[in-house]
C-alpha positions in Angstrom: 24.9 -13.8 20.3 21.8 -14.1 18.1 18.8 -15.3 20.0 17.2 -18.4 18.6 13.8 -16.6 18.7 14.9 -13.9 16.4 12.6 -13.7 13.3 15.6 -12.4 11.3 17.0 -16.0 11.4 13.8 -17.4 10.2 13.2 -17.5 6.5 9.4 -17.9 6.9 9.0 -14.7 8.9 11.1 -12.8 6.5 8.9 -14.0 3.7 5.8 -13.1 5.7 7.0 -9.5 5.8 6.2 -9.3 2.1 2.7 -10.6 2.8 2.1 -8.0 5.5 3.5 -5.4 3.1 0.7 -6.0 0.7 -1.6 -4.3 3.2 0.5 -1.1 3.1 0.1 -0.2 -0.5 1.1 3.4 0.4 4.6 2.2 0.9 5.0 2.0 -2.8 7.0 -1.2 -2.8 4.8 -3.0 -5.2 5.0 -4.7 -8.5 2.4 -4.6 -11.3 1.9 -6.5 -14.4 3.1 -4.5 -17.4 0.5 -3.1 -19.8 1.9 -1.1 -22.7 0.6 2.4 -23.2 -1.1 5.0 -21.1 -3.5 7.6 -22.3 -2.4 11.2 -22.0 -4.2 13.4 -19.5 -3.2 16.7 -20.9 -5.8 19.4 -21.1 -6.2 21.4 -24.3 -6.1 25.2 -24.3 -8.9 27.1 -25.8 -6.4 29.0 -27.9 -4.3 26.6 -30.1 -0.7 27.5 -29.2 2.6 25.9 -29.9 3.0 25.6 -26.1 0.5 22.7 -26.0 3.3 20.6 -27.5 6.1 20.6 -25.0 9.6 19.8 -26.4 9.8 16.0 -26.2 13.5 16.0 -26.5 13.7 15.2 -22.8 12.0 11.8 -23.0 14.2 9.2 -21.3 13.6 5.7 -20.1 15.5 6.5 -16.9 13.4 7.6 -13.9 14.3 9.1 -10.6 13.1 10.9 -7.4 12.5 14.4 -5.8 14.4 16.8 -3.7 13.5 18.5 -0.5 14.8 21.8 -1.7 16.2 23.6 -4.7 19.8 23.5 -5.5 21.9 26.6 -6.1 22.6 27.1 -9.7 26.1 27.2 -11.3 27.6 30.6 -11.0 26.4 32.9 -13.8 29.9 33.4 -15.0 30.0 29.7 -15.9 26.9 30.1 -18.2 27.7 30.8 -21.8 26.6 34.2 -23.0 24.7 34.5 -26.3 23.7 37.4 -28.5 21.2 36.0 -30.9 18.2 37.8 -29.5 15.8 38.9 -32.2 14.3 42.4 -32.1 10.9 42.0 -30.3 8.4 44.3 -28.8 7.7 44.3 -25.1 4.7 42.2 -24.2 2.9 45.2 -22.8 2.8 46.7 -26.3 1.4 43.6 -27.9 -2.2 42.2 -28.0 -2.6 38.6 -26.8 -2.7 37.4 -30.4 0.4 39.3 -31.3 2.2 38.0 -28.2 1.3 34.4 -29.1 2.6 34.9 -32.6 5.9 36.3 -31.2 6.2 33.3 -28.9 5.6 30.9 -31.8 8.4 32.6 -33.7 10.7 32.1 -30.8 9.6 28.5 -30.4 10.5 27.7 -34.0 13.9 29.2 -33.5 14.5 27.3 -30.3 13.6 24.0 -32.0 16.0 24.7 -34.9 18.8 25.4 -32.4 17.9 22.2 -30.5 18.1 20.1 -33.7 21.5 21.7 -34.3 22.5 20.6 -30.7 23.1 24.3 -29.8 21.4 23.7 -26.4 22.5 26.9 -24.6 21.5 29.0 -27.6 18.1 27.4 -27.5 17.9 27.9 -23.8 18.5 31.7 -24.3 15.7 31.8 -26.9 13.3 30.2 -24.4 14.5 32.7 -21.8 13.5 35.6 -24.2 10.0 34.0 -24.5 9.8 33.6 -20.7 10.6 37.2 -20.2 7.8 38.2 -22.5 5.3 35.9 -20.7 6.4 37.0 -17.3 6.0 40.6 -18.2 2.5 40.0 -19.5 1.5 38.0 -16.3 2.9 40.8 -14.1 0.9 43.4 -16.1 -2.3 41.3 -15.8 -1.9 40.9 -12.1 -2.0 44.7 -11.7 -4.9 45.1 -14.0 -7.8 44.7 -11.6 -10.3 46.1 -14.1 -9.7 43.6 -16.8 -12.7 41.1 -16.7 -10.8 38.6 -18.9 -7.6 38.8 -16.9 -8.3 35.6 -15.1 -8.8 33.6 -18.2 -5.8 35.1 -20.0 -3.7 34.7 -16.9 -4.5 31.0 -16.8 -3.4 30.5 -20.4 -0.2 32.4 -20.0 0.6 30.5 -16.8 0.2 27.3 -18.8 2.6 28.8 -21.4 5.1 29.7 -18.6 5.2 26.1 -17.5 5.8 24.8 -21.0 8.5 27.3 -21.7 10.2 26.5 -18.4 10.1 22.8 -19.3 11.6 23.4 -22.7 14.4 25.5 -21.3 15.0 23.0 -18.5 15.5 20.3 -21.2 18.1 22.5 -22.9 19.9 23.1 -19.6 20.0 19.4 -19.0 21.2 18.6 -22.5 23.9 21.3 -22.1 25.2 19.8 -18.9 24.0 22.6 -16.6 22.3 20.4 -14.1 22.0 23.1 -11.4 20.1 25.4 -13.8 17.9 22.5 -15.0 17.1 21.8 -11.3 16.0 25.4 -10.7 13.7 25.3 -13.6 12.3 21.9 -12.5 11.5 23.3 -9.1 9.9 26.4 -10.6 7.6 24.2 -12.8 6.6 22.1 -9.8 5.8 25.1 -7.7 3.3 26.2 -10.5 2.2 22.6 -11.3 3.1 20.0 -8.7 1.7 17.2 -10.8 4.0 17.9 -13.8 5.4 14.4 -14.4 8.1 15.5 -17.0 9.6 18.1 -14.7 9.5 15.6 -11.8 11.1 12.9 -13.9 13.8 15.3 -15.0 14.4 16.4 -11.5 14.9 12.8 -10.5 17.5 12.3 -13.2 19.4 15.5 -12.2 19.4 14.6 -8.6 20.8 11.1 -9.4 23.5 12.7 -11.5 24.4 14.9 -8.5 24.3 11.8 -6.2 21.5 13.3 -4.1 19.8 10.0 -3.7 17.6 10.7 -0.7 16.1 13.7 -2.5 15.7 11.6 -5.6 13.7 9.0 -3.6 11.2 11.7 -2.7 10.6 12.4 -6.4 10.1 8.6 -7.0 7.5 8.6 -4.2 5.8 11.7 -5.7 5.6 10.0 -9.1 4.2 6.9 -7.5 1.7 8.7 -5.3 0.4 10.7 -8.2 0.1 7.5 -10.3 -1.8 5.7 -7.5 -4.1 8.7 -7.1 -4.8 8.8 -10.9 -5.3 5.0 -11.1 -7.0 4.2 -7.8 -10.1 2.7 -9.3 -8.0 0.4 -11.6 -5.8 -0.6 -8.7 -8.8 -1.5 -6.5 -10.3 -3.6 -9.3 -6.9 -5.3 -9.9 -6.6 -4.1 -13.5 -2.9 -4.3 -14.6 -1.3 -0.9 -14.9 2.2 0.1 -15.6 3.8 2.1 -12.7 5.8 5.2 -13.6 8.9 3.9 -11.8 10.0 0.3 -11.7 10.7 -1.5 -8.4 14.4 -1.8 -9.5 14.7 2.0 -9.3 13.6 2.1 -5.7 15.9 -0.7 -4.8 18.8 1.0 -6.6 18.2 4.3 -4.7 17.8 2.5 -1.4 21.1 0.7 -2.1 22.8 4.1 -2.5 21.1 5.6 0.6 21.0 2.9 3.2 24.7 2.2 3.9 25.4 5.9 4.7 22.3 6.1 6.8 23.2 3.0 8.8 26.7 4.4 9.4 25.2 7.7 10.6 22.7 6.0 12.9 25.4 3.8 14.4 27.5 6.8 15.1 24.5 8.6 16.7 23.8 5.5 18.9 27.5 5.3 19.9 27.5 9.0 20.8 24.3 8.6 22.8 25.5 5.7 24.9 29.3 6.1 24.8 30.7 4.1 27.7 27.2 3.8 29.3 25.5 0.5 29.5 22.8 -0.2 27.0 19.4 -1.6 27.9 19.2 -5.3 28.5 17.1 -7.5 26.2 13.8 -8.8 27.4 13.8 -11.6 30.0 12.5 -14.0 27.3 15.4 -13.2 24.9 18.0 -13.6 27.7 16.5 -17.0 28.8 16.5 -18.2 25.1 20.2 -17.4 25.0 21.0 -19.0 28.3 19.0 -22.1 27.4 20.9 -22.5 24.2 24.0 -23.6 26.2 24.3 -27.1 27.5 25.2 -25.9 31.0 21.8 -24.3 31.6 20.3 -27.1 33.7 23.4 -27.5 35.7 23.7 -23.9 37.0 19.9 -23.7 37.4 20.1 -26.7 39.7 23.0 -25.3 41.6 21.2 -21.9 42.0 18.2 -23.8 43.5 20.6 -25.5 46.0 22.4 -22.3 47.0 19.5 -21.0 49.1 17.1 -18.1 49.0 17.9 -14.5 48.1 16.8 -13.3 51.5 19.3 -15.5 53.3 22.2 -14.6 51.1 21.3 -10.9 51.2 21.3 -11.0 55.0 24.7 -12.5 55.0 26.1 -9.9 52.7 25.0 -7.2 55.1 27.8 -8.3 57.5 30.4 -5.6 57.4 33.1 -7.9 58.8 32.7 -10.4 55.9 36.0 -11.2 54.2 36.4 -10.4 50.5 36.7 -14.1 49.6 33.4 -14.8 51.3 31.8 -11.8 49.6 32.8 -13.0 46.2 31.4 -16.5 46.9 28.1 -15.0 48.1 27.8 -12.5 45.3 28.4 -15.3 42.7 25.7 -17.5 44.4 23.2 -14.6 44.7 23.8 -13.4 41.2 23.2 -16.9 39.9 20.0 -17.0 42.0 18.8 -13.7 40.6 19.3 -15.2 37.1 17.2 -18.2 38.3 14.4 -15.8 39.0 14.9 -13.8 35.8 16.0 -10.7 37.7 18.8 -10.0 35.3 19.5 -6.4 36.3 20.2 -7.4 39.9 22.1 -10.5 38.6 24.5 -8.3 36.6 25.1 -5.9 39.6 26.2 -8.8 41.8 28.6 -10.3 39.2 30.1 -6.9 38.5 30.6 -6.3 42.3 32.3 -9.7 42.6 34.5 -9.0 39.6 35.5 -5.6 41.0 36.5 -7.1 44.3 38.6 -9.7 42.5 40.3 -7.1 40.4 41.2 -5.0 43.4 42.3 -8.0 45.4 44.8 -9.3 42.8 46.2 -12.7 42.6 46.4 -13.2 46.4 42.6 -13.0 46.7 42.1 -15.2 43.6 44.3 -17.9 45.0 42.1 -18.0 48.2 39.0 -18.9 46.2 37.8 -22.5 46.1 37.1 -24.5 43.0 36.1 -22.7 39.9 34.7 -19.6 41.5 37.0 -17.2 39.7 36.3 -18.7 36.3 32.5 -18.6 36.9 32.6 -14.9 38.0 34.5 -14.1 34.8 32.1 -16.1 32.7 28.9 -14.6 34.2 30.4 -11.1 34.1 31.3 -11.6 30.5 27.8 -12.8 29.7 26.1 -9.8 31.4 28.4 -7.4 29.6 27.6 -9.1 26.4 23.9 -8.6 27.1 24.3 -4.9 27.6 26.5 -4.8 24.4 29.7 -3.9 26.2 31.5 -6.1 23.8 35.0 -5.0 24.7 34.3 -5.6 28.4 32.8 -9.0 27.6 35.9 -10.0 25.5 38.1 -9.0 28.4 36.3 -11.3 30.8 36.0 -14.2 28.5 39.7 -14.1 27.5 40.7 -14.0 31.1 38.4 -17.1 31.7 40.1 -18.9 28.8 43.5 -18.2 30.5 42.1 -19.8 33.6 40.4 -22.7 31.8 42.2 -23.1 28.4 40.4 -26.3 27.6 36.9 -24.9 28.2 35.3 -25.1 24.7 32.1 -23.4 25.8 34.0 -20.2 26.7 35.4 -20.2 23.1 31.8 -20.5 21.8 30.8 -17.5 23.8 33.8 -15.5 22.5 32.7 -16.5 19.0 29.3 -15.1 19.8 30.8 -11.7 20.5 32.7 -11.8 17.2 29.4 -12.6 15.4 27.7 -9.6 17.0 30.7 -7.5 16.0 30.2 -8.6 12.4 33.6 -10.5 12.4 32.3 -13.8 11.1 35.6 -15.2 10.0 37.1 -14.7 13.5 34.0 -16.3 15.0 34.3 -19.3 12.6 37.9 -19.8 13.7 36.9 -19.8 17.4 34.2 -22.4 16.7 36.8 -24.5 15.0 39.1 -24.2 18.0 36.3 -25.2 20.3 35.5 -28.3 18.3 39.2 -29.1 18.1 39.4 -29.2 21.9 36.2 -31.3 22.1 34.5 -32.5 18.8 31.3 -33.3 20.8 30.7 -29.7 21.9 27.1 -29.4 21.0 27.1 -25.7 21.8 29.7 -25.0 19.2 27.7 -27.0 16.6 24.4 -25.2 17.5 25.8 -21.7 17.4 28.0 -22.3 14.4 24.9 -23.3 12.5 23.6 -19.8 13.3 26.7 -18.4 11.7 26.3 -20.5 8.6 22.7 -19.2 8.3 24.0 -15.6 8.5 26.5 -16.6 5.7 23.5 -18.0 3.7 25.0 -21.5 3.8 22.0 -23.6 4.9 23.5 -27.0 3.9 26.5 -26.3 6.2 24.1 -25.3 9.0 22.1 -28.5 8.4 25.2 -30.7 8.8 26.0 -29.0 12.1 22.5 -29.3 13.4 22.2 -33.0 12.5 25.5 -33.7 14.3 24.2 -31.8 17.3 21.0 -33.9 17.4 23.1 -37.1 17.0 25.1 -36.1 20.1 22.0 -34.9 22.0 18.7 -36.2 20.6 16.7 -34.2 23.2 18.1 -30.8 22.1 14.9 -28.9 21.4 16.6 -25.9 19.9 18.6 -28.0 17.5 15.3 -29.6 16.2 13.7 -26.2 15.9 16.5 -24.7 14.0 16.7 -27.7 11.7 13.0 -27.2 11.0 13.9 -23.7 9.9 16.6 -25.1 7.6 14.2 -27.6 6.0 11.7 -24.8 5.4 14.3 -22.6 3.8 15.2 -25.5 1.5 11.5 -26.0 0.6 11.3 -29.4 2.5 8.0 -29.0 4.4 7.9 -32.6 5.3 11.4 -32.4 6.9 10.4 -29.3 8.8 7.3 -31.0 10.1 9.3 -34.0 11.2 11.7 -31.8 13.1 8.9 -29.9 14.8 7.2 -33.2 15.8 10.4 -34.3 17.4 10.8 -31.0 19.3 7.1 -31.2 20.5 7.6 -34.7 21.8 10.6 -33.5 23.9 8.8 -30.3 25.2 5.1 -30.2 24.4 4.6 -27.0 26.4 7.4 -25.0 24.6 6.2 -21.6 23.4 8.9 -21.8 20.7 7.7 -25.1 19.4 4.1 -23.9 18.9 5.4 -20.6 17.4 7.6 -22.5 14.9 4.7 -24.8 14.0 2.5 -21.8 13.4 5.1 -20.4 11.0 5.1 -23.7 9.1 1.3 -23.5 8.8 1.5 -19.9 7.8 3.9 -20.8 5.0 1.4 -23.4 3.8 -1.4 -20.9 3.7 -3.4 -22.4 6.6 -4.1 -19.2 8.4 -6.7 -20.3 10.9 -4.6 -23.3 12.0 -1.5 -21.0 12.2 -3.3 -18.5 14.3 -4.4 -21.3 16.7 -0.8 -22.4 17.1 0.3 -18.9 17.8 -2.4 -18.5 20.5 -1.1 -21.7 22.1 2.4 -20.3 22.0 1.2 -17.2 23.8 -0.6 -19.4 26.4 2.6 -21.3 27.1 4.7 -18.1 27.5 3.0 -14.7 27.4 6.4 -13.1 27.6 7.5 -14.5 24.2 7.0 -11.6 21.6 7.4 -13.8 18.5 4.0 -15.4 18.4 2.3 -12.0 18.8 4.1 -10.8 15.6 3.4 -14.0 13.8 -0.3 -14.0 14.9 -0.6 -10.5 13.4 0.7 -11.8 10.1 -1.9 -14.5 10.2 -4.6 -12.0 10.9 -3.4 -9.8 8.0 -3.7 -12.8 5.6 -7.2 -13.8 6.8 -10.3 -12.1 5.3 -12.9 -11.1 7.7 -16.4 -12.6 7.7 -18.1 -12.4 4.4 -14.8 -12.1 2.5 -14.1 -8.5 3.8 -10.7 -7.0 4.5 -8.5 -8.4 7.3 -8.9 -7.1 10.8 -6.1 -4.6 10.7 -6.9 -3.2 14.2 -6.4 -6.6 15.7 -3.1 -7.0 13.9 -2.1 -3.6 15.2 -3.1 -4.6 18.8 -0.9 -7.8 18.6 2.1 -5.9 17.2 1.8 -3.3 19.9 1.6 -6.0 22.5 4.8 -7.6 21.1 6.6 -4.2 21.5 5.2 -3.8 25.1 6.7 -7.2 26.0 10.0 -6.6 24.2 10.8 -3.1 23.1 13.9 -4.5 21.3 11.8 -6.8 19.0 12.8 -5.1 15.8 10.5 -6.8 13.3 7.4 -5.7 15.3 8.3 -2.1 14.5 8.6 -2.8 10.8 5.2 -4.6 10.6 3.4 -2.1 12.9 4.7 0.9 11.0 3.5 -0.6 7.7 0.0 -1.1 9.0 -0.2 2.2 10.7 1.0 4.0 7.6 -1.7 2.4 5.4 -4.3 3.4 8.0 -3.1 7.0 8.4 -5.8 9.4 7.4 -3.5 12.5 7.3 0.1 13.4 7.2 0.2 14.0 11.0 -0.6 10.3 11.5 2.0 9.4 8.9 4.6 11.3 10.8 3.7 9.4 13.9 4.9 6.3 12.0 8.3 7.9 11.6 8.4 8.5 15.3 7.6 4.8 15.9 10.6 3.8 13.7 12.8 6.2 15.6 11.8 4.5 18.8 12.7 1.1 17.4 16.0 2.4 16.1 16.9 3.5 19.6 17.0 -0.1 20.6 19.2 -1.3 17.7 22.8 -2.2 18.3 24.1 -3.5 15.0 23.7 -2.7 11.3 21.7 -5.9 10.8 19.3 -5.0 13.5 18.5 -1.6 12.2 18.5 -2.3 8.4 14.8 -3.1 8.0 13.5 -0.4 10.4 15.8 2.2 8.9 14.7 1.2 5.3 11.1 1.7 6.2 11.8 5.0 7.9 13.6 6.3 4.9 10.7 5.3 2.6 8.1 6.8 4.9 9.9 10.1 5.2 10.2 10.2 1.4 6.5 9.5 1.0 5.5 12.2 3.5 7.8 14.7 1.8 6.4 13.7 -1.6 2.8 14.0 -0.4 3.6 17.5 0.9 5.1 18.5 -2.4 2.0 17.3 -4.2 -0.2 19.3 -1.8 -1.8 16.0 -0.7 -3.2 15.7 2.8 -3.0 11.9 3.1 -1.1 8.9 1.8 -4.3 6.8 2.0 -5.7 6.1 -1.4 -9.0 4.6 -0.2 
């Protein structure tokens, strides 16, 4: 079941992600004001050649991204054969001037064929020209005694690039994407900053549904743009990016679902039937406290006696099974009282196993609700380790024993929510409220479901009813504050927070929520002070560390200088140390470390950080943000490598 402290259920923290993202300009998720026109950067050749004017027939408004490797071309048997070659001399027989004249003749013929839409005929003409240029370059490379070879070779390499680009355009027009892709890659090997070739490569990769490779090309175009315009960007001068934000979103929309499915399969293969790591103690306590029975079992655990006494009794080899089960239930509950949840789970599982082996005869010997409570606690512990099937088995058995227990139905609904089965969860909440309309647990957790469904008004109704039934319900007040904030009602959010603070002035969550409200209002210093108070109240709560990092990132240093990024990084690393499963901390930390990376080795360490975070993810919702950032970071590193750049940092 979703923990109340999760930042993914808080609209403000989600919005704050965008603020933190501003610090990581290298991530390329940015929007600029549009300014029409951009001066051309092309260098002029000393010799005036037709090749200075590349065929502009390939200009498109559509843009795309790059590939990690070249694609195999269509089989040569699929390529149309032509026989319109003109009688030409070999390039070795011609002077440079005569060769240029020959190339101009071929160029004119190629353009005529292009206008006639005879694209493959035009491509063959450009191939003739390329053969001549390649032969001349090869000849020059072997001529070590030619003092002008270097200059000539430079000019002809420029011509080679342009001819490849023109032929590539013909291949694309003719529908031979594989051949176009090969020429794009050849151009980019000679000239990595060739925007036309990279843009065409992007288009071709999109046509071939190779979206991840296309994203690399988008990143390469963006990185080159940022490198060329770094001074304007620093001064805040509006410039038009080469690729719109919508293109990145479109590609990510095509990439992410498949990547999530792959990652979920890898995690399932990794763990299989094995237990997954438990959440942090703080997260578990937040979940336990969200149920109205929390104070009751805590009080009972305190009365049951010390762990040492119960452990000594359990050493008795002659202890009957019925007594073992009773003691294991009490000791497991006492372990939970002391936040020793691993030991707690071991005791409940041991009690459950004894009961399963003992059958109905043993169960009938138990006093009171012992069997039902063993089932409930075992179900809870299995849920915490993401053994959802095992948890369902226990909870359903508990419902058979206690068919009118509405809280068990709420916990069953929580499993359906974590399984992504929201309709089934909604039905279980309805059944629970049908049994007892005053079940505040059902109202509180159904409000979570409504928020997942993006129905804040429905959530508001449930939370207001919850508070009507239990005015001292701190979590209900806090979540209602989140709803008000999402609806833009800051006064309502403050009123709910004030009510929560009157009930529990030392609640870490209360101060963390208040800090988030101040953060949304732009009061950074006051927000940071509230986050510090939240940490003082509970140093094991990771949320205020992440939120404090966001406040730091939005606070200029003394004298109006840049924010203290190192302090923000320290806070985020502390959050992960406290709770390795706190997913939003990985997203923010990765962004900051990427913008601070001085070389690609450091940038690749960010990828490793995201991999660490993904290992703790259990659902598609949990991994979506981290995986998105990982995909973008990998694409940027690959793009920088393709551009022969040594860093993503544009400072």
